[in-house]
PAZAZA-195622 format. One line per 2 residues: their letters; for each residue x, y, z of N, C-alpha, C. Coordinates in steps of 0.2 Angstrom, whole numbers, plus 5000, padded with zeros to 4 digits. Example, Ala and Ser with C-alpha at 12.3 -4.5 7.8 and 13.67 -1.06 7.14 Angstrom:
as	5066 4972 5039 5062 4978 5039 5066 4984 5039 | 5064 4989 5035 5068 4995 5036 5064 5000 5039
# end
This chain:
xx	5078 5215 4962 5084 5213 4966 5084 5206 4967 | 5090 5202 4966 5090 5195 4966 5090 5193 4974
xx	5087 5187 4975 5087 5184 4981 5093 5180 4983 | 5093 5177 4989 5099 5173 4991 5097 5166 4989
xx	5101 5163 4984 5100 5155 4983 5100 5151 4989 | 5095 5146 4989 5095 5142 4994 5099 5136 4994
xx	5102 5134 4987 5107 5129 4986 5112 5132 4981 | 5118 5129 4981 5123 5132 4977 5122 5130 4970
xx	5124 5135 4965 5123 5134 4958 5128 5130 4955 | 5127 5123 4955 5132 5119 4953 5129 5112 4951
xx	5131 5109 4945 5128 5103 4943 5130 5097 4948 | 5125 5093 4949 5126 5087 4953 5123 5081 4949
xx	5127 5075 4949 5125 5069 4946 5125 5063 4951 | 5120 5059 4950 5120 5053 4954 5118 5047 4949
xx	5122 5042 4948 5121 5037 4944 5120 5030 4947 | 5115 5026 4946 5114 5020 4949 5113 5015 4943
xx	5117 5009 4944 5116 5003 4940 5117 4997 4944 | 5112 4992 4943 5113 4986 4948 5108 4980 4945
xx	5110 4975 4946 5107 4969 4944 5101 4967 4948 | 5095 4966 4945 5089 4964 4950 5087 4957 4948
xx	5090 4952 4951 5088 4945 4949 5081 4943 4952 | 5078 4938 4949 5072 4935 4952 5072 4928 4950
xx	5071 4924 4956 5071 4917 4955 5065 4914 4959 | 5061 4910 4955 5055 4907 4958 5054 4899 4956
xx	5053 4895 4961 5053 4888 4961 5046 4886 4963 | 5043 4882 4959 5036 4880 4961 5035 4873 4960
xx	5031 4869 4964 5030 4862 4963 5023 4861 4964 | 5019 4857 4960 5012 4855 4960 5012 4848 4964
xx	5010 4848 4970 5010 4842 4973 5004 4838 4971 | 4999 4841 4968 4993 4838 4965 4990 4843 4961
xx	4984 4840 4957 4981 4845 4953 4977 4851 4957 | 4977 4850 4964 4974 4855 4968 4978 4859 4972
xx	4985 4857 4973 4989 4861 4978 4996 4862 4974 | 4998 4869 4974 5004 4871 4972 5008 4875 4977
xx	5015 4873 4978 5019 4877 4983 5024 4880 4979 | 5026 4886 4982 5032 4890 4978 5036 4893 4983
xx	5042 4895 4981 5047 4899 4985 5050 4904 4980 | 5051 4910 4982 5054 4915 4977 5060 4919 4981
xx	5064 4922 4977 5069 4927 4979 5070 4932 4974 | 5070 4938 4976 5070 4944 4971 5074 4950 4975
xx	5077 4954 4970 5081 4960 4972 5078 4966 4968 | 5079 4972 4971 5076 4978 4968 5080 4984 4971
xx	5079 4990 4968 5082 4996 4971 5078 5002 4969 | 5078 5007 4973 5075 5013 4972 5080 5018 4971
xx	5080 5022 4965 5085 5027 4964 5086 5032 4969 | 5092 5034 4970 5094 5040 4974 5091 5047 4971
xx	5093 5052 4975 5090 5059 4972 5093 5064 4976 | 5090 5070 4975 5092 5076 4979 5086 5080 4982
xx	5086 5083 4987 5081 5087 4990 5082 5094 4988 | 5077 5097 4984 5078 5104 4982 5075 5109 4986
xx	5070 5107 4990 5065 5112 4994 5069 5112 5000 | 5073 5117 5002 5076 5117 5008 5076 5125 5011
xx	5077 5126 5017 5077 5132 5020 5079 5131 5028 | 5084 5135 5030 5088 5141 5026 5092 5138 5021
xx	5096 5142 5017 5101 5141 5012 5106 5136 5015 | 5108 5131 5011 5113 5126 5013 5119 5126 5008
xx	5125 5125 5011 5131 5125 5006 5132 5120 5001 | 5127 5114 5002 5128 5109 4998 5121 5106 4997
xx	5120 5103 4991 5113 5100 4989 5112 5093 4993 | 5107 5092 4997 5106 5086 5001 5105 5081 4996
xx	5109 5075 4997 5109 5070 4992 5106 5063 4996 | 5102 5059 4993 5100 5053 4996 5103 5048 4991
xx	5106 5042 4994 5109 5037 4990 5103 5032 4988 | 5104 5027 4983 5099 5022 4982 5098 5018 4987
xx	5092 5015 4987 5089 5010 4992 5089 5003 4989 | 5091 4998 4993 5092 4991 4990 5087 4987 4995
xx	5085 4982 4991 5080 4977 4994 5081 4970 4992 | 5080 4965 4996 5080 4958 4995 5074 4955 4998
xx	5070 4952 4994 5064 4949 4996 5064 4941 4995 | 5062 4938 5001 5061 4931 5001 5054 4929 5003
xx	5051 4924 4999 5043 4923 4999 5042 4916 4998 | 5038 4913 5002 5035 4906 5001 5028 4906 5002
xx	5024 4901 4998 5018 4901 4999 5015 4895 4996 | 5008 4894 4996 5005 4888 4994 4997 4891 4991
xx	4996 4887 4985 4990 4889 4982 4985 4883 4982 | 4979 4883 4984 4975 4877 4984 4968 4879 4980
xx	4966 4874 4976 4960 4875 4972 4957 4868 4972 | 4950 4868 4974 4946 4862 4975 4944 4860 4967
xx	4942 4854 4966 4939 4853 4960 4932 4857 4959 | 4931 4859 4952 4926 4863 4951 4927 4870 4953
xx	4932 4872 4956 4935 4879 4958 4929 4882 4963 | 4926 4877 4967 4922 4879 4973 4926 4883 4978
xx	4932 4882 4979 4936 4885 4984 4943 4886 4981 | 4945 4892 4982 4952 4894 4981 4955 4897 4987
xx	4961 4895 4989 4965 4897 4995 4971 4899 4994 | 4974 4905 4995 4981 4907 4994 4984 4909 5000
xx	4990 4907 5002 4993 4909 5008 5001 4910 5006 | 5004 4915 5010 5011 4917 5009 5014 4920 5015
xx	5020 4919 5016 5024 4922 5021 5030 4925 5017 | 5033 4931 5020 5038 4934 5016 5043 4938 5021
xx	5048 4939 5019 5053 4943 5023 5057 4948 5018 | 5057 4955 5020 5060 4960 5015 5066 4963 5019
xx	5072 4963 5016 5078 4965 5019 5080 4971 5016 | 5080 4978 5019 5082 4984 5016 5089 4986 5018
xx	5092 4988 5013 5099 4991 5014 5099 4999 5012 | 5101 5003 5016 5101 5011 5014 5094 5013 5013
xx	5090 5011 5017 5083 5013 5016 5082 5020 5016 | 5078 5023 5012 5077 5030 5011 5072 5033 5017
xx	5073 5037 5021 5068 5040 5026 5068 5047 5026 | 5063 5050 5026 5061 5057 5026 5061 5060 5034
xx	5065 5065 5035 5065 5068 5042 5068 5074 5042 | 5068 5077 5048 5071 5084 5050 5077 5084 5054
xx	5082 5088 5052 5088 5089 5055 5090 5096 5057 | 5093 5097 5063 5095 5104 5065 5099 5107 5060
xx	5103 5102 5056 5108 5106 5051 5105 5108 5045 | 5099 5105 5043 5096 5107 5037 5090 5112 5038
xx	5088 5114 5044 5083 5118 5045 5076 5116 5045 | 5071 5120 5043 5064 5119 5044 5061 5114 5038
xx	5065 5112 5033 5062 5109 5028 5064 5102 5028 | 5060 5096 5027 5062 5089 5028 5067 5088 5022
xx	5071 5083 5024 5075 5080 5018 5075 5073 5019 | 5077 5069 5013 5078 5062 5013 5085 5060 5015
xx	5086 5055 5020 5092 5052 5022 5092 5045 5021 | 5098 5042 5021 5098 5034 5021 5099 5031 5028
xx	5095 5027 5030 5096 5023 5036 5099 5016 5034 | 5104 5014 5037 5108 5008 5036 5104 5002 5034
xx	5099 5000 5038 5095 4994 5037 5089 4994 5040 | 5084 4990 5038 5077 4989 5040 5075 4983 5038
xx	5069 4980 5040 5066 4974 5037 5058 4974 5039 | 5055 4971 5034 5047 4970 5035 5046 4962 5034
xx	5042 4960 5038 5040 4952 5038 5033 4952 5039 | 5030 4947 5036 5023 4946 5036 5020 4940 5033
xx	5013 4940 5033 5010 4935 5030 5003 4937 5028 | 5000 4933 5023 4994 4935 5020 4990 4929 5018
xx	4984 4929 5019 4979 4923 5017 4973 4926 5014 | 4971 4923 5008 4965 4925 5004 4961 4919 5002
xx	4955 4920 5001 4951 4915 4999 4945 4917 4994 | 4943 4912 4990 4937 4913 4986 4933 4907 4987
xx	4926 4908 4989 4922 4902 4989 4915 4903 4985 | 4913 4898 4982 4907 4898 4977 4902 4893 4980
xx	4898 4895 4985 4893 4890 4988 4888 4887 4983 | 4887 4892 4977 4883 4889 4972 4885 4893 4966
xx	4882 4891 4960 4885 4893 4953 4885 4901 4953 | 4880 4904 4956 4880 4912 4955 4882 4916 4961
xx	4885 4913 4966 4886 4916 4972 4894 4915 4974 | 4896 4921 4975 4904 4922 4977 4905 4925 4983
xx	4909 4922 4988 4911 4925 4994 4919 4925 4994 | 4922 4931 4996 4929 4931 4996 4932 4935 5001
xx	4938 4934 5003 4940 4938 5009 4947 4937 5010 | 4951 4941 5014 4958 4940 5015 4960 4944 5022
xx	4966 4942 5024 4969 4945 5030 4976 4945 5029 | 4979 4951 5031 4987 4952 5031 4990 4955 5037
xx	4996 4953 5038 4999 4955 5044 5006 4957 5042 | 5009 4963 5045 5015 4966 5043 5018 4967 5050
xx	5025 4966 5050 5029 4968 5056 5035 4971 5053 | 5035 4978 5054 5041 4982 5051 5045 4984 5057
xx	5052 4985 5056 5057 4987 5060 5063 4990 5057 | 5065 4996 5059 5071 4999 5058 5077 4996 5062
xx	5082 4993 5059 5087 4990 5062 5092 4995 5064 | 5094 4999 5060 5099 5005 5061 5097 5011 5057
xx	5098 5017 5060 5096 5023 5058 5102 5028 5059 | 5102 5033 5054 5107 5038 5055 5106 5043 5061
xx	5111 5046 5064 5111 5050 5070 5108 5057 5067 | 5105 5061 5071 5104 5068 5070 5097 5069 5067
xx	5093 5064 5065 5086 5065 5063 5082 5065 5068 | 5078 5071 5069 5074 5073 5075 5068 5067 5076
xx	5067 5065 5081 5062 5060 5083 5062 5054 5079 | 5068 5052 5076 5068 5046 5073 5073 5040 5076
xx	5071 5035 5078 5075 5030 5081 5072 5023 5079 | 5075 5018 5082 5073 5011 5079 5067 5008 5083
xx	5064 5012 5087 5058 5010 5090 5052 5013 5086 | 5053 5017 5081 5048 5020 5077 5045 5014 5071
xx	5039 5015 5069 5036 5011 5064 5037 5014 5057 | 5036 5011 5052 5037 5013 5045 5030 5018 5044
xx	5031 5022 5039 5025 5027 5038 5020 5023 5034 | 5014 5024 5036 5008 5021 5032 5008 5014 5031
xx	5010 5011 5036 5010 5003 5036 5006 5001 5042 | 5000 4997 5041 4996 4995 5046 4998 4987 5047
xx	4998 4985 5054 5000 4979 5056 4995 4974 5053 | 4988 4976 5053 4983 4971 5051 4979 4974 5045
xx	4977 4971 5040 4972 4973 5035 4968 4966 5034 | 4961 4968 5033 4956 4963 5032 4951 4965 5027
xx	4949 4961 5023 4943 4962 5018 4939 4956 5017 | 4933 4958 5016 4928 4953 5014 4922 4955 5009
xx	4920 4951 5005 4915 4953 5001 4911 4948 4999 | 4905 4949 4996 4900 4944 4994 4896 4947 4988
xx	4894 4943 4983 4890 4945 4977 4886 4939 4975 | 4881 4940 4972 4876 4935 4969 4873 4937 4963
xx	4873 4933 4958 4869 4935 4952 4862 4932 4952 | 4857 4936 4951 4850 4934 4950 4848 4935 4943
xx	4846 4929 4940 4843 4930 4933 4837 4932 4933 | 4835 4937 4929 4828 4940 4928 4824 4937 4922
xx	4827 4932 4920 4823 4929 4914 4827 4929 4908 | 4825 4925 4903 4829 4925 4897 4830 4931 4893
xx	4826 4936 4893 4826 4942 4889 4827 4948 4894 | 4828 4947 4900 4829 4953 4905 4836 4954 4908
xx	4840 4949 4906 4846 4950 4909 4847 4948 4916 | 4852 4951 4920 4853 4948 4927 4855 4955 4932
xx	4854 4953 4938 4855 4958 4943 4861 4955 4948 | 4866 4960 4949 4871 4958 4954 4872 4962 4959
xx	4870 4961 4965 4871 4965 4971 4878 4963 4974 | 4882 4968 4977 4888 4966 4980 4890 4971 4986
xx	4892 4968 4991 4894 4971 4997 4902 4970 4999 | 4905 4975 5000 4913 4974 5002 4915 4978 5008
xx	4918 4975 5012 4921 4978 5018 4928 4977 5019 | 4931 4983 5021 4938 4983 5022 4940 4986 5029
xx	4946 4984 5031 4948 4986 5038 4956 4987 5038 | 4958 4993 5041 4965 4994 5042 4966 4996 5049
xx	4971 4992 5052 4973 4994 5059 4977 5001 5059 | 4979 5004 5065 4982 5010 5065 4988 5011 5061
xx	4990 5017 5059 4996 5017 5056 4998 5025 5056 | 5004 5026 5055 5007 5033 5056 5008 5036 5049
xx	5008 5043 5049 5009 5046 5043 5015 5050 5042 | 5020 5048 5047 5026 5051 5047 5032 5047 5050
xx	5038 5048 5048 5043 5043 5051 5044 5044 5059 | 5042 5050 5061 5043 5051 5069 5037 5048 5073
xx	5032 5046 5070 5026 5043 5073 5023 5048 5077 | 5022 5054 5075 5018 5059 5079 5010 5056 5079
xx	5009 5056 5086 5001 5054 5087 4996 5058 5084 | 4998 5065 5084 4993 5070 5082 4991 5068 5075
xx	4995 5066 5070 4993 5065 5064 4993 5057 5062 | 4993 5052 5067 4992 5046 5066 4985 5044 5065
xx	4984 5039 5061 4977 5037 5059 4975 5031 5063 | 4970 5031 5067 4968 5025 5071 4965 5020 5066
xx	4964 5014 5068 4961 5009 5064 4954 5011 5062 | 4952 5009 5056 4945 5011 5053 4943 5005 5048
xx	4937 5005 5047 4934 5001 5042 4930 5005 5037 | 4928 5002 5031 4924 5005 5026 4920 5000 5023
xx	4913 5002 5021 4909 4997 5018 4906 5000 5012 | 4907 4996 5006 4905 4998 4999 4900 4994 4997
xx	4895 4996 4993 4890 4992 4990 4888 4994 4983 | 4886 4990 4979 4884 4991 4972 4879 4987 4970
xx	4875 4989 4965 4870 4984 4961 4871 4985 4954 | 4872 4980 4951 4873 4980 4944 4868 4976 4939
xx	4867 4979 4934 4862 4975 4929 4866 4974 4922 | 4865 4968 4920 4868 4966 4913 4863 4963 4908
xx	4863 4965 4903 4858 4963 4897 4859 4955 4896 | 4854 4952 4894 4854 4945 4893 4860 4943 4888
xx	4861 4947 4882 4866 4945 4878 4873 4948 4880 | 4873 4952 4885 4880 4954 4888 4882 4960 4885
xx	4879 4963 4881 4881 4969 4877 4881 4976 4882 | 4875 4976 4886 4874 4982 4889 4874 4981 4897
xx	4877 4985 4900 4877 4985 4908 4876 4992 4911 | 4873 4991 4917 4872 4997 4921 4873 4996 4928
xx	4877 5000 4932 4878 4999 4939 4878 5006 4943 | 4876 5005 4949 4875 5010 4954 4879 5008 4960
xx	4884 5012 4963 4888 5010 4968 4888 5016 4973 | 4890 5014 4979 4891 5019 4985 4897 5016 4988
xx	4902 5021 4989 4908 5020 4992 4908 5023 4999 | 4911 5020 5004 4911 5022 5011 4904 5024 5013
xx	4900 5018 5013 4893 5019 5014 4892 5022 5021 | 4896 5021 5027 4895 5023 5033 4898 5030 5034
xx	4901 5033 5029 4904 5040 5030 4909 5040 5035 | 4913 5035 5035 4919 5035 5040 4924 5040 5038
xx	4927 5043 5044 4932 5049 5043 4938 5046 5044 | 4943 5047 5039 4950 5045 5040 4954 5050 5036
xx	4961 5050 5036 4965 5054 5032 4969 5050 5028 | 4970 5053 5022 4974 5049 5017 4981 5052 5016
xx	4983 5057 5020 4990 5059 5021 4990 5065 5026 | 4996 5066 5029 4998 5070 5034 5005 5072 5034
xx	5007 5078 5037 5014 5079 5038 5015 5083 5044 | 5021 5083 5047 5022 5087 5053 5029 5090 5053
xx	5030 5096 5054 5036 5099 5054 5039 5100 5062 | 5044 5096 5063 5047 5095 5070 5050 5101 5072
xx	5052 5105 5067 5056 5112 5069 5051 5117 5071 | 5046 5119 5067 5041 5124 5069 5035 5121 5072
xx	5035 5115 5073 5029 5111 5077 5022 5113 5073 | 5022 5111 5067 5016 5113 5063 5014 5106 5060
xx	5008 5105 5059 5006 5099 5056 4999 5100 5051 | 4999 5096 5046 4993 5097 5041 4991 5090 5039
xx	4984 5089 5038 4981 5083 5036 4977 5084 5030 | 4977 5078 5027 4972 5078 5021 4967 5073 5022
xx	4961 5075 5023 4955 5070 5025 4953 5067 5018 | 4951 5060 5019 4948 5056 5014 4942 5059 5012
xx	4939 5057 5006 4933 5059 5004 4928 5055 5009 | 4922 5058 5009 4917 5055 5013 4913 5050 5009
xx	4906 5049 5010 4902 5045 5006 4902 5047 4999 | 4902 5043 4994 4902 5045 4987 4897 5039 4984
xx	4893 5042 4979 4889 5037 4975 4890 5039 4968 | 4890 5034 4963 4890 5035 4956 4887 5030 4952
xx	4885 5031 4946 4882 5027 4941 4887 5026 4935 | 4887 5020 4932 4890 5019 4926 4887 5014 4921
xx	4888 5016 4916 4884 5013 4910 4889 5011 4905 | 4889 5005 4902 4894 5002 4897 4890 4998 4892
xx	4893 5000 4886 4891 4996 4880 4896 4993 4876 | 4896 4986 4874 4901 4983 4870 4899 4983 4863
x	4904 4985 4859 4903 4985 4851 4906 4978 4848
# end
């Protein structure tokens, strides 16, 4: 016995064509300092929501999303490359941004809808320093400020006070490594330690606290050996050394009030061997 179709049996076509210009201007103030400014445009194609319930009289359609990006920055490099410093600020302007949410009209399955406008602005700074020939220290910091400026009516739990999905206001990272020579015939050892941090972020457009991810940090470590001629290498690594718990994805159904989370892997270790021919 045939079931009831959830969507009408009719062809639908959505076609998008647009220019995506990119313009970049750079100026070298000196051999050590370069400044730049850029402008670019892009778009994300539209589409259809196929997984719906209960049955709907028409296929839910989401239109293309358009974006304009403004960026300016500076790059600095000292003589001998002992220090590299890169900084940038940017502003991203969205039109018809695609947002996933629930509506009473479309039932218990989420659909994608277009919000009129939104923006993301932020800044980032990163550096690399070499205190000695075989020692490297690097790190970075990023800041993002996102905001929905206008949103469609009828999407449950979604308004202009909500944050974007999976965007942290702050991200930080730092790492150091040093090469230790073992002698002319024994190659070298390179220990490395890397730390990352992300501030709190939400896993859905309604910013449900039950599936939000609080800020967390992770520590990775590795030890690598490389042969004197550079042909052979062997490394042992541990990711998430502190076995920090966090989620990599989550969803919440505002109609039936059900949520699911996907936890990240815990501590992992692995070894890698490589030979160059």
